[in-house]
C-alpha positions as CSV (number, residue, x, y, z in Angstrom):
1,M,11.2,10.4,-10.8
2,R,9.2,13.5,-9.8
3,I,7.2,13.7,-6.6
4,F,4.8,16.6,-6.2
5,G,2.4,18.0,-3.8
6,F,2.9,18.8,-0.1
7,H,1.7,15.4,1.3
8,A,3.9,13.2,-1.0
9,V,7.0,15.4,-0.7
10,L,6.7,15.8,3.1
11,A,6.3,12.0,3.4
12,R,9.5,11.4,1.5
13,L,11.4,14.1,3.4
14,K,10.5,12.5,6.7
15,R,11.0,8.9,5.6
16,D,13.9,9.1,3.2
17,P,15.4,12.6,2.7
18,D,18.6,11.1,1.2
19,G,16.5,9.8,-1.6
20,I,15.6,13.4,-2.7
21,T,18.2,14.9,-5.1
22,E,16.6,18.3,-5.6
23,L,13.6,20.1,-4.3
24,Y,11.8,23.0,-6.2
25,V,9.4,25.3,-4.5
26,D,7.3,28.2,-5.8
27,T,8.7,31.5,-4.4
28,G,5.2,32.9,-4.8
29,R,4.1,30.8,-1.8
30,N,5.2,32.0,1.7
31,D,2.6,30.3,3.9
32,P,3.4,28.3,7.1
33,R,3.1,25.0,5.3
34,M,5.7,26.0,2.7
35,R,8.0,27.4,5.4
36,E,7.8,24.1,7.4
37,L,8.6,22.1,4.3
38,E,11.6,24.4,3.5
39,R,12.8,24.0,7.1
40,L,12.7,20.2,7.0
41,A,14.5,20.2,3.6
42,Q,17.3,22.5,4.9
43,N,17.7,20.5,8.1
44,A,18.0,17.3,6.0
45,G,20.6,18.9,3.7
46,V,18.3,18.6,0.6
47,S,19.2,20.9,-2.3
48,L,16.5,23.5,-2.3
49,H,15.6,25.8,-5.3
50,G,13.2,28.6,-5.2
51,V,11.6,29.1,-8.7
52,D,8.6,30.8,-10.2
53,G,5.2,29.1,-10.5
54,Q,5.5,28.8,-14.2
55,R,8.6,26.6,-14.0
56,I,6.9,24.4,-11.4
57,E,4.0,24.0,-13.8
58,R,6.3,23.1,-16.7
59,M,7.8,20.4,-14.5
60,C,4.4,18.9,-13.7
61,P,2.0,20.1,-16.3
62,G,-1.7,19.8,-15.3
63,K,-0.8,18.1,-11.9
64,R,-1.9,19.2,-8.5
65,H,1.6,20.1,-7.4
66,Q,0.8,22.9,-5.0
67,G,4.0,24.6,-5.9
68,V,6.3,21.8,-4.7
69,V,8.2,19.3,-6.8
70,A,11.0,17.0,-5.7
71,L,13.3,15.0,-7.9
72,S,13.9,11.6,-6.2
73,E,15.8,8.4,-6.7
74,V,13.4,5.5,-6.6
75,S,14.4,3.2,-3.7
76,V,11.8,0.5,-3.3
77,P,12.3,-2.7,-1.4
78,S,13.1,-5.6,-3.6
79,V,12.6,-9.2,-2.4
80,T,11.5,-12.5,-3.8
81,L,8.8,-14.7,-2.4
82,D,11.3,-17.2,-1.1
83,E,13.3,-14.4,0.7
84,L,10.1,-12.9,2.1
85,L,8.9,-16.2,3.5
86,A,12.3,-17.1,4.9
87,G,12.4,-13.8,6.7
88,L,8.9,-14.2,8.1
89,D,9.6,-17.8,9.2
90,T,12.6,-16.6,11.3
91,S,10.9,-13.4,12.6
92,A,9.6,-13.1,16.1
93,Q,6.8,-10.9,14.7
94,A,3.4,-12.5,15.0
95,P,0.8,-12.6,13.7
96,I,1.6,-11.7,10.1
97,T,-0.6,-10.2,7.4
98,L,-0.1,-10.2,3.6
99,L,-2.2,-8.6,0.9
100,L,-2.7,-10.2,-2.5
101,L,-4.2,-8.3,-5.4
102,D,-5.8,-10.2,-8.3
103,G,-6.4,-8.1,-11.4
104,V,-5.8,-4.6,-9.9
105,T,-4.4,-2.8,-12.9
106,D,-4.9,0.9,-12.0
107,P,-1.7,2.4,-10.7
108,R,-3.6,4.8,-8.3
109,N,-5.5,1.9,-6.8
110,L,-2.2,0.1,-6.3
111,G,-0.6,3.1,-4.7
112,A,-3.6,3.5,-2.4
113,C,-3.5,-0.2,-1.4
114,L,0.2,0.1,-0.6
115,R,-0.5,3.2,1.6
116,V,-3.3,1.3,3.4
117,A,-1.0,-1.8,3.8
118,D,1.7,0.3,5.3
119,G,-0.7,1.9,7.8
120,A,-2.1,-1.5,8.8
121,G,1.4,-3.1,9.3
122,V,1.1,-5.5,6.3
123,S,4.4,-7.3,5.6
124,A,4.1,-7.3,1.8
125,V,1.7,-6.8,-1.1
126,I,1.8,-9.5,-3.8
127,A,0.3,-9.5,-7.3
128,P,0.6,-11.6,-10.5
129,K,2.8,-10.3,-13.3
130,D,0.1,-10.8,-16.0
131,H,-2.9,-9.4,-14.2
132,A,-1.6,-6.4,-12.3
133,C,-0.1,-3.0,-12.4
134,A,3.7,-2.5,-12.2
135,L,5.1,-0.1,-9.6
136,T,4.8,3.0,-11.9
137,E,5.6,6.6,-11.0
138,A,1.8,7.2,-10.6
139,A,1.6,4.3,-8.1
140,I,4.6,5.5,-6.2
141,Q,3.2,9.0,-6.1
142,T,-0.2,7.9,-4.8
143,A,1.5,5.6,-2.2
144,S,2.9,8.7,-0.5
145,G,6.0,7.0,0.8
146,A,4.5,3.5,1.3
147,A,6.1,2.1,-1.9
148,E,9.5,2.5,-0.1
149,S,8.4,0.7,3.1
150,V,6.1,-2.2,1.9
151,P,7.6,-4.8,-0.5
152,Y,5.6,-5.2,-3.7
153,L,6.2,-8.7,-5.2
154,M,5.0,-9.6,-8.7
155,V,4.8,-13.4,-9.0
156,T,4.5,-15.6,-12.1
157,N,1.5,-17.6,-10.9
158,L,-0.8,-16.3,-8.1
159,A,-2.6,-19.6,-7.6
160,R,0.7,-21.4,-7.0
161,T,1.8,-18.6,-4.7
162,I,-1.3,-19.2,-2.6
163,D,-0.4,-22.8,-2.4
164,T,3.0,-21.8,-1.1
165,L,1.6,-19.4,1.5
166,Q,-0.7,-22.2,2.8
167,E,2.3,-24.5,3.1
168,H,3.9,-21.8,5.3
169,G,0.9,-21.6,7.6
170,F,-1.1,-18.8,6.1
171,Q,-4.9,-18.9,6.1
172,V,-5.8,-17.4,2.7
173,I,-9.0,-15.4,2.8
174,G,-10.7,-14.0,-0.3
175,A,-13.0,-11.0,-0.3
176,A,-16.2,-11.9,-2.3
177,D,-19.5,-10.0,-2.3
178,E,-21.5,-13.2,-2.7
179,S,-20.1,-15.0,0.3
180,A,-22.4,-15.8,3.2
181,D,-19.7,-15.1,5.8
182,D,-19.6,-11.6,7.2
183,L,-16.2,-10.0,7.7
184,Y,-17.1,-8.8,11.2
185,A,-18.1,-12.4,12.3
186,T,-14.8,-13.9,11.1
187,E,-12.0,-14.6,13.5
188,L,-8.8,-13.2,12.1
189,G,-6.0,-14.6,14.1
190,G,-2.7,-16.2,13.1
191,R,-1.0,-15.8,9.7
192,I,-3.5,-14.3,7.2
193,A,-3.1,-13.6,3.5
194,W,-6.0,-11.5,2.2
195,V,-6.9,-11.7,-1.5
196,L,-8.7,-8.9,-3.2
197,G,-9.8,-8.6,-6.8
198,A,-10.5,-5.6,-9.0
199,E,-13.7,-3.7,-8.5
200,G,-16.5,-5.2,-10.6
201,K,-14.6,-8.3,-11.8
202,G,-13.7,-9.6,-8.3
203,L,-11.5,-12.7,-7.9
204,R,-10.6,-14.9,-10.8
205,R,-11.9,-18.5,-10.7
206,L,-8.6,-20.2,-9.9
207,T,-7.7,-17.7,-7.3
208,R,-11.1,-18.0,-5.7
209,E,-10.9,-21.8,-5.6
210,R,-7.5,-21.7,-3.9
211,C,-8.7,-19.6,-1.0
212,D,-9.4,-21.3,2.3
213,R,-12.5,-19.3,2.8
214,L,-14.4,-16.3,1.3
215,V,-15.9,-13.4,3.3
216,R,-17.8,-10.3,2.4
217,I,-17.8,-6.7,3.6
218,P,-21.5,-6.0,4.5
219,M,-23.0,-3.4,2.3
220,H,-26.1,-1.5,3.5
221,G,-26.6,1.0,0.7
222,Q,-27.4,0.9,-3.0
223,V,-23.9,0.2,-4.3
224,E,-22.8,-3.5,-4.6
225,S,-19.0,-3.1,-4.0
226,L,-16.3,-0.8,-2.8
227,N,-13.2,0.4,-4.6
228,V,-10.4,-2.1,-4.0
229,S,-8.3,0.3,-1.9
230,V,-11.3,1.2,0.3
231,A,-12.1,-2.5,0.7
232,A,-8.4,-3.2,1.6
233,G,-8.6,-0.5,4.3
234,V,-11.8,-2.0,5.8
235,I,-10.4,-5.5,5.8
236,L,-6.9,-4.8,6.9
237,Y,-7.9,-2.5,9.8
238,E,-10.5,-5.0,11.0
239,T,-7.7,-7.6,11.1
240,L,-5.6,-5.1,13.0
241,R,-8.4,-4.3,15.4
242,Q,-9.1,-7.9,16.3
243,R,-5.4,-8.6,16.9
244,Q,-5.0,-5.6,19.1
245,M,-8.0,-6.6,21.1
246,L,-6.6,-10.2,21.5
247,N,-3.3,-8.7,22.6
248,R,-4.9,-6.6,25.2
249,V,-6.9,-9.6,26.6
250,Q,-3.7,-11.7,26.7
251,Q,-1.8,-8.9,28.5
252,A,-4.6,-8.5,31.0
253,G,-4.2,-12.2,31.8
């Protein structure tokens, strides 16, 4: 696959340089950012090719490539739900957060959700096979390295998956604009599986009914909802914030 643009290529160089087979850079650029990228590539032993801007454009026509294109082997974590839960059950890591996506079909939204999930320390992102986006090149590109660090599971039945998570001690919380419960008034301890639906449509009925509770992100402007990746960022970082505060209190004794 092709990875392009400074941010995405630098993320892959730092995280998984062995996964890059070749790197092409525009010889017309000689700025500090390009020199830093070339230095990292050379130190990592990545095959580096200086070419003209027209060839870069032919490799990624119409894309915001910024004169940088990498050819990369896709190396994404592959795990089943049973394997994930078995690993979490034996892990000393606590608490644990999962992100479930219901009806998110835009690959860029998926990629952005993976990126947020990685930043917030989420253990995995889960979606149904029939109402979701596969891990496409566009999703991987948008994720900027997070697709290689956060497992993305596509399950046959999301409602049954929720049942399984509950059996393993997860509190399943759905994000719903009509809920009376405010995110910032909700205690977010223990094992939590957040469920987010697509912008506009929200959660499907069966998914909604399986949740232990529903909460809303307070909205004080004119718009009624947030993009799913933005909502994921708000929710996951509020979860992380509460857990860090609890950890500090416990350490203080």
